[in-house]
C-alpha positions as CSV (number, residue, x, y, z in Angstrom):
1,M,-46.7,164.1,88.5
2,G,-47.6,164.5,84.8
3,K,-45.4,167.6,84.5
4,T,-42.5,165.8,86.1
5,I,-42.7,163.0,83.5
6,N,-43.0,165.5,80.7
7,M,-39.9,167.4,81.9
8,K,-38.0,164.1,82.1
9,K,-39.0,163.3,78.5
10,K,-38.0,166.7,77.3
11,A,-34.6,166.4,79.0
12,I,-34.0,162.9,77.5
13,L,-35.0,164.2,74.1
14,I,-32.6,167.2,74.3
15,I,-29.7,165.0,75.5
16,T,-30.4,162.5,72.7
17,L,-30.5,165.2,70.0
18,S,-27.3,166.8,71.4
19,V,-25.5,163.4,71.2
20,M,-26.7,162.8,67.7
21,I,-25.6,166.3,66.5
22,C,-22.2,165.8,68.1
23,F,-21.8,162.4,66.4
24,I,-22.9,163.7,63.0
25,Y,-20.4,166.5,63.3
26,W,-17.6,164.1,64.3
27,Y,-18.4,161.8,61.5
28,F,-18.3,164.4,58.7
29,R,-15.2,166.0,60.2
30,N,-13.2,162.8,60.6
31,V,-14.6,160.1,58.3
32,N,-16.3,161.4,55.1
33,G,-16.3,164.8,53.6
34,W,-15.0,166.7,56.7
35,M,-13.7,169.5,54.5
36,E,-17.3,170.7,54.1
37,F,-17.0,172.2,57.5
38,R,-14.1,174.3,56.5
39,R,-14.4,177.8,55.1
40,N,-13.9,178.1,51.4
41,T,-10.4,179.7,51.0
42,D,-9.6,179.8,47.3
43,T,-5.9,180.1,46.6
44,P,-4.9,183.6,45.5
45,K,-3.9,183.6,41.8
46,E,-0.4,185.0,42.6
47,F,0.3,181.9,44.7
48,L,-1.0,179.2,42.4
49,N,1.6,176.4,41.8
50,H,2.4,175.7,38.2
51,S,5.2,173.1,38.6
52,Q,5.1,170.5,35.8
53,I,7.4,167.6,35.5
54,S,8.3,165.9,32.2
55,K,5.9,163.2,30.8
56,K,8.6,160.6,31.4
57,G,9.1,161.7,35.0
58,Y,5.4,161.7,35.6
59,S,4.9,158.3,34.1
60,G,7.8,156.8,36.2
61,D,6.5,158.4,39.4
62,S,3.0,157.2,38.7
63,M,4.1,153.6,38.3
64,A,6.3,153.7,41.4
65,I,3.5,155.2,43.5
66,N,1.0,152.7,42.1
67,R,3.2,149.8,43.2
68,Q,3.5,151.2,46.7
69,L,-0.3,151.8,47.0
70,K,-0.9,148.2,45.9
71,L,1.4,147.0,48.7
72,L,-0.6,149.1,51.2
73,L,-3.8,147.5,49.8
74,L,-2.3,144.0,50.3
75,K,-1.4,145.0,53.9
76,R,-4.7,146.8,54.5
77,K,-2.9,149.8,55.8
78,D,-4.0,153.5,56.1
79,F,-6.8,154.4,53.6
80,F,-6.9,150.7,52.4
81,A,-8.0,149.3,55.8
82,N,-11.5,148.8,54.4
83,T,-13.2,145.5,54.7
84,A,-14.9,146.0,51.3
85,Y,-11.5,146.2,49.6
86,S,-10.0,143.2,47.8
87,D,-6.5,142.6,46.4
88,S,-7.9,142.7,42.8
89,M,-9.2,146.2,43.1
90,E,-8.0,148.8,40.6
91,V,-5.8,151.5,42.1
92,I,-5.9,154.7,39.9
93,I,-3.5,157.6,40.2
94,D,-5.8,160.5,39.4
95,S,-3.1,163.1,39.4
96,I,0.2,164.1,41.0
97,L,1.1,167.6,42.1
98,Y,4.8,168.6,42.5
99,S,6.8,171.1,44.5
100,P,9.1,173.4,42.4
101,D,12.1,171.1,43.1
102,F,10.0,168.0,42.4
103,N,11.1,166.4,45.7
104,K,7.7,166.7,47.3
105,L,4.4,165.4,45.9
106,A,0.7,165.2,46.5
107,V,-1.1,162.3,45.0
108,F,-4.9,162.0,44.4
109,V,-5.8,158.3,44.5
110,I,-9.0,156.8,43.3
111,M,-10.1,153.2,44.0
112,K,-12.4,151.3,41.6
113,N,-14.4,148.6,43.3
114,S,-17.4,146.3,42.4
115,T,-20.7,147.4,43.7
116,D,-21.2,143.8,44.9
117,K,-18.9,144.8,47.7
118,Q,-21.2,147.5,48.9
119,L,-23.4,147.0,51.9
120,H,-26.4,148.0,49.9
121,P,-25.5,147.5,46.2
122,D,-27.1,149.6,43.5
123,K,-27.9,147.2,40.7
124,N,-27.9,150.0,38.2
125,Y,-24.1,150.3,38.4
126,D,-21.2,147.8,38.2
127,W,-18.6,149.9,39.9
128,Y,-18.2,152.5,42.6
129,Y,-15.3,154.8,43.4
130,D,-13.5,156.0,46.6
131,A,-10.9,158.8,46.6
132,T,-8.3,160.2,48.9
133,C,-4.9,162.0,49.0
134,Y,-1.4,161.0,49.9
135,L,1.7,163.1,50.3
136,G,5.1,161.9,49.1
137,I,8.7,162.8,49.7
138,R,11.4,161.7,47.2
139,Q,14.4,160.1,48.7
140,R,17.0,159.0,46.2
141,D,15.3,156.5,43.9
142,S,12.2,156.0,46.1
143,I,9.1,158.0,47.2
144,N,7.9,157.7,50.8
145,L,4.1,158.1,51.0
146,N,2.0,159.3,53.9
147,W,-1.8,159.4,54.0
148,I,-3.4,162.7,54.8
149,G,-7.0,162.4,53.5
150,P,-9.7,163.6,53.1
151,V,-11.8,160.5,52.1
152,F,-14.7,160.5,49.6
153,S,-16.6,157.3,49.0
154,N,-19.4,155.4,47.2
155,S,-19.5,157.6,44.1
156,F,-20.7,156.0,40.9
157,S,-18.9,158.5,38.8
158,R,-15.1,158.6,38.6
159,E,-15.2,162.1,37.2
160,S,-17.4,163.3,40.0
161,I,-15.2,161.9,42.8
162,S,-12.2,163.3,41.1
163,N,-13.8,166.7,41.2
164,D,-14.7,166.2,44.9
165,I,-11.1,165.4,46.0
166,R,-9.7,168.3,43.9
167,S,-12.2,170.8,45.3
168,A,-11.5,169.7,48.9
169,C,-7.7,170.0,48.4
170,F,-7.7,173.1,46.2
171,K,-10.5,175.1,47.9
172,T,-11.1,174.1,51.5
173,F,-7.9,172.4,52.7
174,A,-6.5,175.6,54.1
175,T,-7.8,177.0,57.4
176,E,-7.7,180.5,58.9
177,D,-5.6,179.3,61.9
178,T,-2.1,180.3,60.8
179,S,-0.5,177.9,63.4
180,D,-2.4,175.0,61.9
181,K,-0.5,172.6,59.8
182,Y,-3.3,172.9,57.2
183,K,-2.2,176.4,56.4
184,Y,-2.4,176.4,52.6
185,N,-4.3,174.6,49.9
186,L,-2.4,172.0,47.9
187,N,-2.4,174.1,44.7
188,D,-0.7,176.9,46.6
189,I,3.1,177.3,46.0
190,R,3.5,178.0,49.7
191,F,2.1,174.6,50.6
192,W,5.4,172.9,49.9
193,N,7.1,174.8,52.8
194,S,4.1,174.7,55.2
195,P,4.1,173.2,58.7
196,I,2.5,169.9,57.5
197,W,5.8,168.8,56.0
198,T,7.7,169.0,59.3
199,E,5.5,166.2,60.5
200,K,5.8,164.2,57.3
201,E,9.5,164.5,57.1
202,K,9.9,163.1,60.6
203,Y,7.7,160.2,59.6
């Protein structure tokens, strides 16, 4: 009888641990920091993208994108569907990457929010930062944005979270599966003609 009870306890424990491991894997893959599960695939030097737009063009795009992101914040759409976010939050354009013809963009976005909005605020800090990435397609005088992630959150350092989003998009965005839409890192010149854009252009 005792052996039967012990066997049942072991079985329950194994099942519980398996479920927890699956949940943790799902969480980090889909919610926060999922790029950590991807193999580091640094972009070869010969394929690094060096496209640079003029300061005037960059400034104009930055302001136009910022306005669109603030509208998404007001509507609580995509990345901005976060109950901790308020209309008064600061939307920061960390950086914009361009295709050689400047008609496609990748935007690193950082949100600055009061630590009072956190579930467990750290009284040593006034602000915390979240970060993510959007893709953009230029159409005439407008830029259509589409959220791709990943998401990094609850950093007390703007510099640190900026490095996190860059590292994820420049080092671990690409996968070994050549049929995957995540075929190249965002700093790879080949990224601008990769399968991911077929989906975004339809959108």
